[in-house]
C-alpha positions as a Python dict, from the first residue, in 0.01 Angstrom:
ca = {
    (1, 'X'): (0, 0, 0),
    (2, 'X'): (-345, -117, 101),
    (3, 'X'): (-386, -427, -123),
    (4, 'X'): (-299, -775, -5),
    (5, 'X'): (-84, -845, -305),
    (6, 'X'): (146, -554, -214),
    (7, 'X'): (177, -690, 147),
    (8, 'X'): (259, -1035, 12),
    (9, 'X'): (514, -888, -218),
    (10, 'X'): (679, -689, 63),
    (11, 'X'): (680, -985, 296),
    (12, 'X'): (843, -1201, 37),
    (13, 'X'): (1104, -931, -31),
    (14, 'X'): (1178, -891, 335),
    (15, 'X'): (1207, -1264, 382),
    (16, 'X'): (1448, -1289, 89),
    (17, 'X'): (1655, -1002, 224),
    (18, 'X'): (1672, -1146, 572),
    (19, 'X'): (1790, -1480, 419),
    (20, 'X'): (2064, -1302, 236),
    (21, 'X'): (2168, -1107, 536),
    (22, 'X'): (2173, -1431, 751),
    (23, 'X'): (2386, -1612, 497),
    (24, 'X'): (2627, -1327, 484),
    (25, 'X'): (2635, -1297, 863),
    (26, 'X'): (2705, -1669, 889),
    (27, 'X'): (2998, -1642, 649),
    (28, 'X'): (3137, -1344, 841),
    (29, 'X'): (3116, -1530, 1171),
    (30, 'X'): (3300, -1824, 1025),
    (31, 'X'): (3566, -1601, 878),
    (32, 'X'): (3608, -1420, 1217),
    (33, 'X'): (3631, -1762, 1396),
    (34, 'X'): (3906, -1881, 1153),
    (35, 'X'): (4095, -1554, 1182),
    (36, 'X'): (4073, -1556, 1570),
    (37, 'X'): (4207, -1911, 1555),
    (38, 'X'): (4503, -1811, 1350),
    (39, 'X'): (4574, -1516, 1572),
    (40, 'X'): (4534, -1735, 1891),
    (41, 'X'): (4790, -1984, 1740),
    (42, 'X'): (5032, -1703, 1660),
    (43, 'X'): (5006, -1545, 2006),
    (44, 'X'): (5026, -1880, 2186),
    (45, 'X'): (5348, -1977, 1988),
    (46, 'X'): (5510, -1635, 2060),
    (47, 'X'): (5398, -1618, 2426),
    (48, 'X'): (5189, -1298, 2375),
    (49, 'X'): (4906, -1220, 2614),
    (50, 'X'): (4798, -910, 2423),
    (51, 'X'): (4831, -798, 2064),
    (52, 'X'): (4686, -455, 1995),
    (53, 'X'): (4347, -440, 2158),
    (54, 'X'): (4299, -822, 2160),
    (55, 'X'): (4380, -1048, 2447),
    (56, 'X'): (4458, -1409, 2422),
    (57, 'X'): (4185, -1494, 2652),
    (58, 'X'): (3921, -1306, 2439),
    (59, 'X'): (3997, -1528, 2133),
    (60, 'X'): (4060, -1854, 2304),
    (61, 'X'): (3853, -2121, 2113),
    (62, 'X'): (3555, -2222, 2315),
    (63, 'X'): (3491, -2590, 2400),
    (64, 'X'): (3150, -2705, 2281),
    (65, 'X'): (2984, -2938, 2534),
    (66, 'X'): (2767, -3220, 2397),
    (67, 'X'): (2397, -3192, 2458),
    (68, 'X'): (2177, -3452, 2603),
    (69, 'X'): (1916, -3624, 2380),
    (70, 'X'): (1550, -3583, 2481),
    (71, 'X'): (1529, -3951, 2569),
    (72, 'X'): (1831, -3925, 2800),
    (73, 'X'): (1680, -3611, 2962),
    (74, 'X'): (1358, -3788, 3021),
    (75, 'X'): (1516, -4098, 3167),
    (76, 'X'): (1737, -3897, 3403),
    (77, 'X'): (1442, -3685, 3509),
    (78, 'X'): (1226, -3989, 3588),
    (79, 'X'): (1516, -4156, 3772),
    (80, 'X'): (1561, -3831, 3980),
    (81, 'X'): (1182, -3822, 4056),
    (82, 'X'): (1185, -4184, 4155),
    (83, 'X'): (1477, -4124, 4385),
    (84, 'X'): (1291, -3834, 4547),
    (85, 'X'): (1003, -4063, 4618),
    (86, 'X'): (755, -3933, 4361),
    (87, 'X'): (485, -4212, 4337),
    (88, 'X'): (428, -4189, 3955),
    (89, 'X'): (744, -4041, 3807),
    (90, 'X'): (639, -4088, 3438),
    (91, 'X'): (320, -3895, 3487),
    (92, 'X'): (500, -3634, 3706),
    (93, 'X'): (762, -3587, 3428),
    (94, 'X'): (492, -3542, 3162),
    (95, 'X'): (316, -3281, 3380),
    (96, 'X'): (655, -3114, 3448),
    (97, 'X'): (721, -3093, 3069),
    (98, 'X'): (379, -2939, 3011),
    (99, 'X'): (449, -2666, 3267),
    (100, 'X'): (770, -2585, 3074),
    (101, 'X'): (579, -2488, 2759),
    (102, 'X'): (447, -2141, 2708),
    (103, 'X'): (89, -2146, 2588),
    (104, 'X'): (104, -1798, 2451),
    (105, 'X'): (-120, -1627, 2698),
    (106, 'X'): (-43, -1451, 3024),
    (107, 'X'): (155, -1677, 3249),
    (108, 'X'): (-95, -1899, 3428),
    (109, 'X'): (-382, -1843, 3193),
    (110, 'X'): (-477, -1975, 2857),
    (111, 'X'): (-560, -1632, 2703),
    (112, 'X'): (-411, -1577, 2361),
    (113, 'X'): (-153, -1304, 2328),
    (114, 'X'): (-249, -1011, 2117),
    (115, 'X'): (2, -920, 1852),
    (116, 'X'): (196, -603, 1944),
    (117, 'X'): (280, -324, 1698),
    (118, 'X'): (655, -350, 1631),
    (119, 'X'): (843, -63, 1780),
    (120, 'X'): (1022, 138, 1525),
    (121, 'X'): (1387, 201, 1610),
    (122, 'X'): (1484, 562, 1647),
    (123, 'X'): (1632, 687, 1333),
    (124, 'X'): (1981, 829, 1356),
    (125, 'X'): (2049, 1149, 1169),
    (126, 'X'): (2237, 1067, 848),
    (127, 'X'): (2409, 1301, 613),
    (128, 'X'): (2287, 1122, 305),
    (129, 'X'): (1891, 1112, 333),
    (130, 'X'): (1879, 882, 31),
    (131, 'X'): (2072, 606, 222),
    (132, 'X'): (1772, 544, 459),
    (133, 'X'): (1482, 347, 304),
    (134, 'X'): (1159, 392, 505),
    (135, 'X'): (1015, 74, 350),
    (136, 'X'): (1306, -145, 455),
    (137, 'X'): (1378, 49, 784),
    (138, 'X'): (1752, 90, 715),
}
């Protein structure tokens, strides 16, 4: 495949497949979470610490902490810089934020990063050779 149309078609096909896989993965993660919640409730009601190879601690629902908004982060940062005696905390905050962004080059320089060839995962030996598709990589 050495023509651009072929590359475009392959990229489009791969994007579509990744989208389908992501949607399926999301659905499976949600199903797993519901099932773990049901098992957690059952184990808690019956006083079980372990059921099969699953412990109560491993399926305990996680508390999701709220995230600060960007404006709250900025105001807290500026207040901290002011407390520490920084003369111009707003400018210092902006400079601090600029240092947190990765420009794409080597750290400390503005050189652009050269794209790397993707490493191909080692292929496991399979009994059915037709199951592996070199084009898709699985």
